[in-house]
C-alpha positions as CSV (number, residue, x, y, z in Angstrom):
1,M,-10.7,-3.8,11.5
2,I,-7.1,-2.3,12.2
3,T,-5.5,-2.6,15.9
4,V,-2.6,-1.2,16.8
5,K,-2.2,-1.3,20.9
6,N,1.3,-0.5,22.4
7,L,2.8,0.0,19.0
8,S,6.9,1.0,19.9
9,H,9.7,0.6,17.2
10,H,13.2,2.1,17.1
11,F,16.6,1.8,14.8
12,E,19.9,1.3,15.7
13,M,22.5,4.0,14.4
14,G,26.2,4.3,13.8
15,K,29.2,1.5,13.8
16,K,29.2,-1.8,15.5
17,G,30.5,0.0,18.9
18,Q,29.2,3.0,18.6
19,K,25.6,2.8,18.1
20,T,23.5,5.0,19.4
21,T,19.4,4.1,19.5
22,L,17.1,6.5,17.2
23,S,13.2,5.7,18.8
24,V,10.6,6.5,16.3
25,L,7.5,5.1,17.5
26,H,6.5,4.9,21.2
27,D,3.3,3.1,22.9
28,I,1.2,4.2,19.6
29,S,-2.9,2.3,19.5
30,F,-5.8,3.1,17.7
31,S,-8.2,1.4,16.1
32,I,-9.6,1.7,11.9
33,N,-13.1,0.0,11.0
34,P,-13.6,-2.1,8.2
35,G,-14.2,0.8,5.0
36,E,-12.7,4.1,7.1
37,I,-10.5,5.9,4.9
38,V,-8.2,7.0,7.9
39,T,-5.2,10.0,6.7
40,M,-2.2,10.9,9.5
41,I,-0.3,14.2,8.9
42,G,2.8,14.6,10.2
43,R,6.9,15.9,9.3
44,S,8.8,14.2,7.7
45,G,10.7,12.2,10.1
46,S,7.9,11.6,13.1
47,G,7.9,8.0,12.2
48,K,4.8,8.1,9.3
49,S,6.6,5.4,6.8
50,T,7.8,3.5,9.9
51,L,4.3,3.0,10.5
52,L,3.0,1.4,7.5
53,N,5.9,-0.7,6.6
54,L,5.0,-2.3,10.6
55,I,1.3,-2.9,9.7
56,G,2.1,-3.9,5.8
57,G,4.5,-6.3,7.5
58,F,8.0,-5.6,6.5
59,I,9.7,-5.2,9.4
60,R,8.4,-6.1,12.3
61,P,8.4,-4.5,15.2
62,V,10.6,-3.5,19.1
63,S,7.2,-4.3,21.0
64,G,3.6,-4.3,20.9
65,D,0.5,-5.9,18.8
66,I,-0.6,-5.8,15.5
67,M,-3.9,-6.8,14.8
68,I,-5.4,-7.7,11.2
69,N,-8.7,-9.2,10.7
70,Q,-8.4,-10.4,14.1
71,Q,-5.1,-12.0,13.3
72,N,-1.9,-10.9,15.0
73,V,0.6,-10.3,12.2
74,S,3.0,-8.6,14.2
75,T,3.6,-12.4,14.6
76,F,3.7,-13.6,11.6
77,S,6.9,-15.1,10.0
78,E,8.1,-13.3,6.1
79,A,6.4,-16.7,4.8
80,Q,3.5,-16.4,6.5
81,F,2.8,-12.1,5.9
82,A,3.8,-12.5,2.4
83,D,0.8,-14.8,1.7
84,F,-1.1,-12.1,4.1
85,R,-0.8,-9.2,2.3
86,L,-1.2,-10.8,-1.2
87,D,-4.8,-11.0,0.5
88,Q,-6.0,-8.9,2.1
89,I,-3.6,-5.8,1.6
90,G,-2.4,-3.1,-1.6
91,F,-0.2,-0.5,-1.4
92,I,0.1,2.6,-3.2
93,F,3.3,4.6,-3.2
94,Q,4.4,8.0,-3.4
95,N,6.9,7.2,-6.3
96,F,4.8,5.4,-8.1
97,Q,7.3,1.7,-7.8
98,L,5.9,0.5,-11.3
99,I,8.4,-2.2,-12.7
100,P,10.1,0.0,-16.0
101,S,10.8,-3.1,-18.1
102,M,6.9,-3.9,-17.7
103,T,4.0,-2.2,-19.2
104,A,0.9,-1.1,-17.4
105,Y,-0.4,-4.6,-18.1
106,Q,1.9,-6.1,-17.1
107,N,2.8,-4.4,-13.5
108,V,-1.4,-5.0,-13.0
109,E,-1.3,-8.3,-13.7
110,L,1.8,-9.0,-11.2
111,P,0.4,-10.1,-8.0
112,L,-2.4,-11.7,-10.2
113,I,0.9,-14.2,-11.8
114,L,2.3,-14.4,-8.0
115,K,-1.2,-15.2,-6.5
116,G,-1.4,-18.2,-8.9
117,I,-3.9,-17.7,-11.1
118,K,-4.8,-19.1,-14.5
119,E,-4.0,-16.3,-17.6
120,A,-7.4,-16.3,-18.8
121,E,-8.7,-15.4,-15.9
122,R,-5.4,-12.5,-15.3
123,K,-6.7,-11.6,-18.2
124,E,-10.0,-10.9,-17.5
125,I,-8.8,-9.4,-14.1
126,T,-6.3,-6.9,-15.3
127,D,-8.6,-5.9,-18.6
128,K,-11.4,-4.9,-15.8
129,T,-9.0,-3.1,-12.7
130,L,-7.4,-0.9,-16.1
131,K,-10.7,0.0,-16.7
132,R,-11.7,1.0,-13.9
133,V,-9.0,2.8,-13.2
134,G,-10.2,4.8,-16.9
135,L,-6.2,2.9,-18.5
136,E,-7.8,0.7,-20.7
137,D,-6.4,2.0,-23.9
138,F,-3.1,2.2,-21.9
139,H,-1.8,-1.4,-21.8
140,G,0.8,-1.8,-23.6
141,H,2.3,1.3,-22.3
142,Y,5.4,1.0,-20.8
143,P,5.9,4.0,-17.2
144,S,8.1,6.4,-19.3
145,E,5.3,6.5,-21.7
146,L,3.0,7.5,-19.3
147,S,2.5,10.9,-17.0
148,G,2.1,11.0,-13.5
149,G,-1.1,10.6,-12.6
150,Q,-1.7,8.2,-15.3
151,Q,1.8,5.7,-13.5
152,Q,-0.5,6.3,-9.7
153,R,-3.2,5.0,-11.7
154,V,-2.0,1.9,-13.0
155,G,0.2,1.7,-9.3
156,V,-3.8,1.7,-8.0
157,A,-4.6,-0.1,-10.4
158,R,-2.4,-2.6,-9.5
159,A,-3.5,-2.5,-5.3
160,L,-6.8,-3.6,-6.2
161,V,-6.4,-6.2,-8.4
162,L,-6.1,-8.3,-5.7
163,N,-9.6,-7.2,-4.5
164,P,-8.3,-6.2,-1.1
165,P,-10.0,-5.4,1.9
166,I,-7.4,-2.9,3.0
167,I,-5.3,-0.3,1.4
168,L,-1.9,1.1,2.7
169,A,-0.6,4.5,0.5
170,D,2.2,6.2,1.4
171,E,2.0,9.7,-0.2
172,P,0.5,9.1,-2.7
173,T,0.0,11.9,-4.2
174,G,3.2,13.5,-3.1
175,S,4.8,13.5,-6.6
176,L,1.7,14.4,-8.0
177,D,0.3,18.0,-9.1
178,S,-2.3,19.9,-7.6
179,E,-4.8,18.9,-10.3
180,T,-3.7,15.4,-10.8
181,E,-3.3,15.1,-6.7
182,A,-7.1,16.2,-6.4
183,D,-8.7,13.0,-8.8
184,L,-6.7,11.0,-6.9
185,L,-8.3,11.5,-3.7
186,N,-11.7,11.9,-5.4
187,F,-10.9,8.5,-7.2
188,I,-9.9,6.6,-3.7
189,Q,-13.3,8.1,-1.9
190,Q,-15.3,6.9,-5.0
191,L,-13.5,3.5,-4.4
192,N,-13.9,3.5,-0.5
193,Q,-17.8,4.1,-1.6
194,E,-18.3,1.5,-4.0
195,L,-16.0,-1.4,-2.8
196,K,-15.9,-0.6,1.1
197,I,-12.4,-1.3,0.9
198,T,-10.6,0.5,3.8
199,F,-7.2,3.4,3.0
200,L,-5.3,4.1,6.1
201,I,-3.0,7.4,4.0
202,I,-0.3,9.1,5.4
203,T,0.7,12.7,4.2
């Protein structure tokens, strides 16, 4: 479960001595149950990405608490949250965030390397995950050799590879055409039904 309690965040802007405060989130509270797909819709600049970055531990809230699976992650150090992310959270990004110099296989394998999993097991898991997203024939392709939809499926595979209970998706269809967008959303629903993954999607 994800529980956000009285969460507020702001950014300080401008030069020293001339700073202004931009409030992006104010006293937000909500809960997401395990296995739900929750979509947050809002205009650009409304704080959606900031909220996702707070839940994902990339920035620390000014005030309030973020509970994930009964742990108050808003108190974690950067090192603690890095370990927690590997175990608990996968990410899907609008612009894919694939490493250009790595093949599809290597991009998906990377979290397993960071986790310290041995090579033979990494190969088994990576092969299985790429097959799940329909890219078993594209192991050796670099991102520049893939379509937008294929790149996003590599991103989905990377998010899935450590079998996290939660996936955070930051405008995952923003760079896709309407047909590919529909395919991806259907695939997310399929993953939710089969694996009971909790999805928080912003758009």
